[in-house]
C-alpha positions in Angstrom: 38.2 -14.1 -42.5 39.4 -13.1 -39.0 39.8 -9.5 -40.2 36.1 -9.5 -40.9 34.6 -11.3 -37.9 35.6 -12.9 -34.6 32.5 -15.2 -34.8 32.8 -18.9 -35.3 35.8 -21.1 -35.6 38.2 -21.5 -38.5 39.2 -25.1 -38.9 41.6 -27.0 -41.2 41.8 -30.7 -41.9 45.3 -31.4 -43.2 48.2 -33.8 -43.4 50.3 -30.9 -41.9 53.2 -31.6 -44.1 53.9 -28.2 -45.6 55.0 -26.4 -42.4 55.7 -23.0 -43.9 52.3 -22.8 -45.7 50.5 -23.9 -42.5 52.4 -21.4 -40.5 50.9 -18.6 -42.7 47.4 -20.1 -42.3 47.9 -20.4 -38.5 49.0 -16.8 -38.3 46.0 -15.7 -40.3 43.7 -16.7 -37.5 43.2 -20.5 -37.5 41.4 -21.8 -34.4 41.4 -25.6 -34.9 43.7 -28.0 -36.8 43.0 -31.6 -37.3 45.8 -33.7 -38.8 45.2 -37.0 -40.3 47.7 -39.6 -39.4 48.1 -43.4 -39.3 51.2 -43.5 -37.1 53.8 -41.7 -35.1 56.5 -44.1 -36.4 58.3 -42.9 -39.5 58.4 -46.3 -41.1 54.7 -47.0 -40.7 53.7 -43.4 -41.7 55.9 -43.5 -44.8 54.7 -47.0 -45.8 51.1 -45.8 -45.9 51.3 -42.1 -47.0 54.3 -42.3 -49.2 54.9 -38.5 -48.5 56.6 -36.4 -51.1 58.2 -33.2 -50.1 57.6 -33.6 -46.4 58.2 -36.0 -43.5 56.5 -36.9 -40.3 59.0 -34.5 -38.6 57.4 -31.7 -40.7 53.9 -32.8 -39.4 55.2 -32.6 -35.8 56.8 -29.1 -36.5 53.5 -27.8 -37.9 51.5 -29.1 -34.9 53.9 -27.7 -32.4 53.8 -24.3 -34.0 50.0 -24.3 -34.2 49.7 -25.3 -30.6 52.2 -22.5 -29.6 49.9 -20.0 -31.2 46.8 -21.2 -29.3 45.4 -23.4 -32.0 43.4 -26.4 -30.7 45.2 -29.3 -32.3 43.9 -32.8 -32.8 44.6 -35.8 -34.9 42.3 -37.9 -37.1 43.9 -41.1 -36.0 43.3 -43.9 -38.6 43.2 -47.0 -36.5 43.6 -50.7 -37.4 43.5 -53.4 -34.8 46.7 -55.4 -34.7 48.7 -52.3 -35.8 47.5 -49.3 -33.8 47.5 -51.4 -30.6 51.1 -52.6 -31.0 53.4 -51.8 -28.1 55.8 -49.7 -30.3 52.9 -47.8 -31.9 51.3 -46.9 -28.6 54.6 -45.7 -27.1 55.3 -43.6 -30.2 51.9 -42.0 -30.2 52.0 -41.2 -26.5 55.4 -39.4 -27.1 54.1 -37.7 -30.2 51.1 -36.4 -28.3 53.2 -35.1 -25.5 55.7 -33.4 -27.8 53.0 -31.7 -29.8 50.8 -30.9 -26.8 47.9 -32.5 -28.7 44.5 -31.8 -27.3 42.3 -34.5 -29.0 42.7 -37.8 -30.6 39.8 -38.7 -32.9 39.8 -42.5 -33.4 38.7 -43.4 -36.9 38.5 -46.8 -38.5 40.9 -47.3 -41.4 38.8 -48.7 -44.1 41.2 -50.6 -46.2 41.7 -54.2 -47.4 43.3 -55.9 -44.4 45.7 -58.0 -46.4 46.9 -55.1 -48.5 47.5 -52.9 -45.4 49.3 -55.6 -43.4 51.6 -56.2 -46.4 52.5 -52.4 -46.4 53.2 -52.1 -42.7 56.3 -53.6 -41.0 55.7 -56.6 -38.8 55.1 -56.0 -35.0 58.2 -55.7 -32.9 56.5 -55.8 -29.5 53.3 -57.1 -27.9 49.9 -56.4 -29.4 47.7 -55.2 -26.6 44.2 -54.9 -28.1 42.2 -51.8 -28.7 40.5 -51.7 -25.3 43.9 -51.8 -23.6 45.2 -49.1 -26.0 42.4 -46.8 -24.9 43.1 -47.5 -21.3 46.8 -46.7 -21.7 46.0 -43.5 -23.6 43.6 -42.4 -20.9 46.2 -43.1 -18.2 49.3 -41.7 -20.0 47.5 -38.7 -21.6 45.0 -37.5 -19.0 44.7 -34.0 -20.6 44.1 -35.4 -24.1 40.4 -36.0 -25.1 39.9 -39.4 -26.8 36.8 -39.4 -29.0 35.4 -39.9 -32.4 34.2 -36.4 -33.3 35.5 -32.8 -33.2 35.3 -31.1 -29.9 35.3 -27.4 -29.6 38.1 -25.7 -27.8 37.4 -24.9 -24.2 37.8 -21.2 -24.8 39.5 -18.6 -27.0 41.4 -17.0 -24.2 44.3 -19.5 -24.7 44.8 -18.2 -28.2 44.7 -14.6 -27.1 47.4 -15.3 -24.5 49.6 -17.2 -27.0 49.5 -14.4 -29.5 50.7 -11.7 -26.9 
């Protein structure tokens, strides 16, 4: 597509697990990548997604590569009060966002039977702060990351041009 036009944005919504395949897509001219995730903690991620053939480390590798190529990276963060707002989850997501240089966190309600989900996910290890406090912490700790509920367009394409040089 990029060979035919420079108009518009090329976006992918993905779990980002197959790093080599997504590297090829990124190199072909990808502009935006939104990665669905429920957690930045292996144990929580694996309990929900039950990934086959990839790990959360692959997801991180994919996002780092895409960002290094100027792709506007975001996560579709599936949130659930009492889990997402746990101390250990907040800390893990902040570090994940920093390591991947994430640009946007799209907060999305996880629509699931609460009892079924809480039976899947390990019990809380730290304090549960509440969703309002989670947002305040994210805004303070990740000032360059947009927190929202919809896709934001990248500020400009010049970052991508610089990254590819």
